Every structure is written in C-alpha cells, then in structure tokens.
N, C-alpha and C positions, 0 to 999 in steps of 0.2 A: 882425143883424150880431154882435152878441155871441154867438149860439148857436152859428153858423157859425164862429167862431174858436174857439171851446170845442171843437167837433167834431173843427177841423183839429187841435188842441193833443193831444185824446185819442189820433187817429190815429197823430201823429207820436210822442206815447210808446208807444203800443203796439206801432208798428214798432220802435222803439228796443228796447225790451224782448225783443221776439221776435230780435230780432239780435244781442243780448247775449250769448247761451250761445255762439253760433257765433264770435263772438270770441274770448270767453274762452276756448272749446277751440283754438283758434287758437294762442293764445298759450302753453299747456300744452307742455311738452317733449315730442319726440316719445317713442315708446314703443322701448326698444332691439330691434337685433335680433340675434340670434345666429343665425349659418350653422353645420349639423351634416352634414357632408360625409364618408361612410362609404364604402370600396372593396366594402363587401357588400350584399345586397339588403334591404328594408325588413322581411319576412318573416320575416327569422330574428333580428333584432336589438329585439324588445318589450320583452323584459325590460330590455337594458341602456340603453334610451333611458327606459325607467320609473325605472333608478336613476340615470341622468344627471339627469331632472325634480325627483326628490326630493333631489339633491343642490343643485341649483337653489334648491328650494323653504327650505331650510336657511338659504339666506343672504337668504331673502326674495323671491326673484322667482319667480312664477307663470306660467305659460304661458297667452297670452290675455290675463293683469290688465295685468301691469305690463312683461312681454318677450314680444316673438315669437321664433318658430324656423321658422327655413326649413331643410327638411330635403332632402339630395340623396343619393342612391344609384348607387354607378357599378356596381351588380350586377356585381362581377368584374373590370370593364374598368379595369384601373387606368391606362391610357392615356388615360382620360377625365379624370382627376382634377384636373387643372391648369386643363382648359377650364371646368370647372367651378366651381372654385376662384375663376377669373376671374367669373365670373356673379354669387358672391356678393359678389367684390368689389364689383362694378357697384352692386348694390344696398345697398351702402353698412351692411355688418353692423358691429357693434361687436366682436365674438370667431368665432372659427372653432373649432370643434371639430371634429375629425379623427382617423382612424384607421382600422381594417379591416387595414390592411397597413404596414410602416416605408416601402414603398416608397411609397405613395400619401403618407403623411402629408409624405414629402419632397418631391414633387411640390406639395402645397399650400404648404409654407414657401416653395417657390421662387416662387409664383406669388405669395403674399400678405406681403411681406417687411416692411411695415410696420403690418400688424393683427394685433392678438395670435392667439395660435393654443395651443389646450389640445389636446393628445394624448392619446391611448391608445396602449399600444405593449406587444407580447408579449417583445419584443428590448430587448437593453440599448441605450437610446437613447445613450448616450455611444458606444458601440464601433460604433455604426450611422452617427452624425456628426449624430444630430438636435439635439443638444445639446453645449455644451463640457463641464458637468458636472453631477451630478445636485443637489449643492447649492447651484450658484448656478448657472443654465443659459445666463443671459444672451440676448440678442436679442429676440426676440419670442414665443418659444413655450417653453412649459413642460407636464406631465403626468403621467400616470400608466402606468407599467408595473407588467405581471402577469408578467414573466420566465417565459414560457411555456416556451421552448426551454430554458431551462437546468434545468428540473426534470424533463427526458426521464429521467435516471438514476435519481431516485427513483420515477417510474411505472414505468418497466421491472423494478426490485426490487420493486415491490407486484404486478406482474403475475405475475414469477416465483413470488412466495409462493401468488398466488390458483392457478396453473397449473403447479405444479412439473415437470411434462412438460415443458414447453416448450423447444425449442431452436431456433426458427426463426420471428421476429417481422418484418411486414411494417411499414413506416414509410412511410405516405401523405404526399407531399410536393405541395406547389403551386408548380409553376417560376414564375408572374405573381407571386410574394410570394419574390423569392431571399435578401431576407437572413434571413427566418425559416426557407425551405427550407434554407439552409445551417446555420444551427444547430441544426436539428432532426438534419439526418443527421450533422453534425460530434459532438456530445450522445450520439444514440445508436447510432453506432458505435464510439465511445471505451466507453460503459458496456457494450455488448453483448461488447467482448472481454474486461472484469472480470468480467463474470456467465455468460463461456461463451455467450451468444446469436448466433446468424446474424441479421442485420439484410439484410431485402430491401427496396430503396427501389423504391416504386411511386409514379407521377406521375398527379396530376388537375386539371384547370382548369374541366371543364363536369361536369354532372350524369353523361352516358355517360362522361366518361372513369373517374369515378368507381365505375362499374359495373364497367367492363373492369380497374381496378385490384385491385377485389375477386377478380375472376375469374383475375386473373393472381397474385393470393397464396394462393388455394385450390391454381392448379395447380401453384405451387411448394412447398405443404406447410407453408404458416406455421402456426403454431398460434394467431396474434391478429391483430388489425392497428391500430396506432399512427396517431391523427388530432389533430394539434393545430396547427388553423391559421383563422382566423376566417374564410375561405369555407366550410372543411369543416363549423366551428361552426354556421353560417347554413343549412346543408345537415343538422345533425345528425338531424334524421326520415328523410330519406332513407338517411343513413349506418345508422340502427336497424333499417332495414328489410332492407338488404343484406346486414346483420350475421346475421339470421333466415334471410334467403334461402338465403345460402350457409354458413351454419352457422359463422360466423368469429367470435369474439368481439371487438367494439372497446372500447378504450379511449381515453384523453387527460384531456380538463379537467372537473372536476364538473357545469360548466353542461349537459353532454350527456347525465349518465347520466338525468336526468327523461325524456328521450326516447328512452331504450331502449339507451342504450352502458352495457356491463357493470362500468365503473368508470373515475371520473376524480379526478385528484388535481392541485392547483394553489390557486391563490388564487381568491377570488370575484370573476368579472367583473363581475357587476351593483353591485358594490360598487365595485370599481374605476372604474366609470362614476358612481356617487354621488359619489366622490372627483373626478371630474373635473367634475362638476356643480358641486360647491362653488368650485372653481376659476373657475369661469366665472362664477358670482357676483361671488367677489372682485375678479375684474376688471374688471367692469361697476361695480361699486363704486370703483374707481380705482387697486387694486395693477396693478404691472409683473407680466409673466408672466416676466421674466428674472430677478426677486427672489422668485420661486415655487419651492421645491426642488422636483423632479421625485419624485413619491411612490412609494414600493414597497410591496408587500404586509406585513402583519406576522403575518398568519393564512392556515394552510392547510388547505386540505378535502378530506378522501376522502370520497368517496359511491360506493354500491355498490348495483346494482338486479337483486334478489333475483329477479325476472321472469325479468330476461331470463337469468341465470345456469340457473334452472331451463329454461328454453326450450331453452338450449344444452348442457344434459347436465352442467352444471358445479355443484359443492359447493364453495361458500364457507368456507374455515377459520373456525371460531369464534375463533381470536386475533386475522382481520382484519376480521370484521365486529366486534368489541368495540372497534378503533380507528376506525371510519369515523363521522364527525361525520354524515352523512345516509345511509341503509338504506332504499330502494323495496320495498315489498312487492307 
C-alpha cells in the first residue's frame, strides 16, 4: 500500500513538473509584433529593411528574439495598401512601419487610426497632410523624411557639371505616386529654367513602361535620365541595364549608384530606415508617436560610378570626384 501511494505521489509530482514550463510560458507576456507595409517589392528593399532592423536593435529589440515582424509588400499596387493595413490590424500589431510612397502612407494612416505608425517619406509630410508639424506631429504617426523631391535642383546642378553639353534631361516619374511625381516635376522644371535645361517628363508604373520611357527619352535626344521614386529605386538594376542598353546616363539617389546608376545625390536611405527602426523601438517601449518629431536628414552624400561613366564614354571632372563621398571603380 505504501509503495503504491509513493508511486502515485511521484507520478503526480513528475506530471506537475512537466506541466510547469508550459504554464510559465503561458504567463509570460506575448512578443510584440511590428507590421512592415511598403508599396514596393521585397527584392529591392533588402538594404533598407536591414537598416530598419539595425535601428530596432539599437533600442534592444532583435527580430525573432523579443520582437516579431510581419512583412507586407504591395509590389507597386497602391490600391492594395489599405486592405493590407487592415490585415495587419487584425493581427493586433503594436506598430506599423509604412512607406514606399506618400499616397500609400496616407492609405495606411486612414486604415489604422488608433495604431502607432512610423513612416518613411521622400516628400514633405506636412505639405502632403501626413502630419500637422515636423516638431510635434500629433496623432498616431511620426517618421523620417529624406526630402527627395526637394533635392532635384542640386542633382541637376551636379549633372550639368558632369555633362556640360547637356541641354535636355528626361525626368522619369511614377503616376501611381502622384505626390512625389508632382514634387519632382515642379522642382525639375523650376531648376531647368534657371540652369537652361529643357525637362522632358516620361512616365512609368511597370517594368515595360520603364523600358518604353528610356526609348522615348533617347528618341527626344535627352542627354540623361533622372529617376527618384521608391518604385524606381526598387528596380534600380533594371534602370542600370537600360542605361547601358540605350547609352543614356541615369542619376538620382546615392542608393542606386552601386547598382549601376552614373551618379546620385541625397540622404542615405538605409540610414533613414535605421532612424525609423529606432522610433519603432521607442514606441514599443511606451513613447507616443505624436510626441516624436519627424526626423530630417542632416547629411547628404554624393556617389559616382566610374565604371558606368567609362561604359558611357564619359569623363568625370576631377573637381567632382574630389567632392564625392563614394566612388565606385
């Protein structure tokens, strides 16, 4: 009898010990989930997402260890953004990271009015109605802007220095991202009048349309093609290949130069994503997005691809090379 009771006690004790870890785990707080929703495709955004995760790690959050990330990619179809945001909301994400186009960001904000949002933006988020002010955005959204469209004038000046014979420049714009498109066209035309450059606007929303835009630019005797849009950045290898095929130099943001663009000037986009990752981490720790000022770039980079210059038969002036932050041989 004593042995039987002893065996029952040991069995009961062993069962309780085996069950204890499951009970303890159930009582631990759930891992927070961050939703990442971008209007572009995943293939062209690896560097930026790595920058975002680097920023998260600076605040103590490591993906898979103490934070989960749900990635969503609209592949250039902005009309999918609101439904994709609703899907993330149904999964009870703690924060949504959004970008790729200001139109897409506005769709996300409209769908997620109570969930904190950290955005990345290439145009002025105040002028486009995303936030009330840069210093105190208010509401449930804050983020990082790298003011891409506002740098067009400087980019054209640098291009004119590199190709003094240029008289006509093609500006490649994306009609599905109208806020960015309008900013690029207005700034390019204003700078063109000042610099004595004729600006030709060519549009594209698909890869085949990008090819057709290059053909049109060459047909109209453009000396170079300017491209600064998230969709075109996600297709930077295609633009580099078309640049060589059509013998038409391309320029825009520094991030595209490593892929083969001739020249780029602007803020570091991966660093902007790092800053956005820091904001996501701070919000996860309890800060309110409306109290976090929208961050603006403090450093701008000039990148030049000498390999592309040689392939296009161009000589880069030594004075321009001396000012470059990155030169790709």
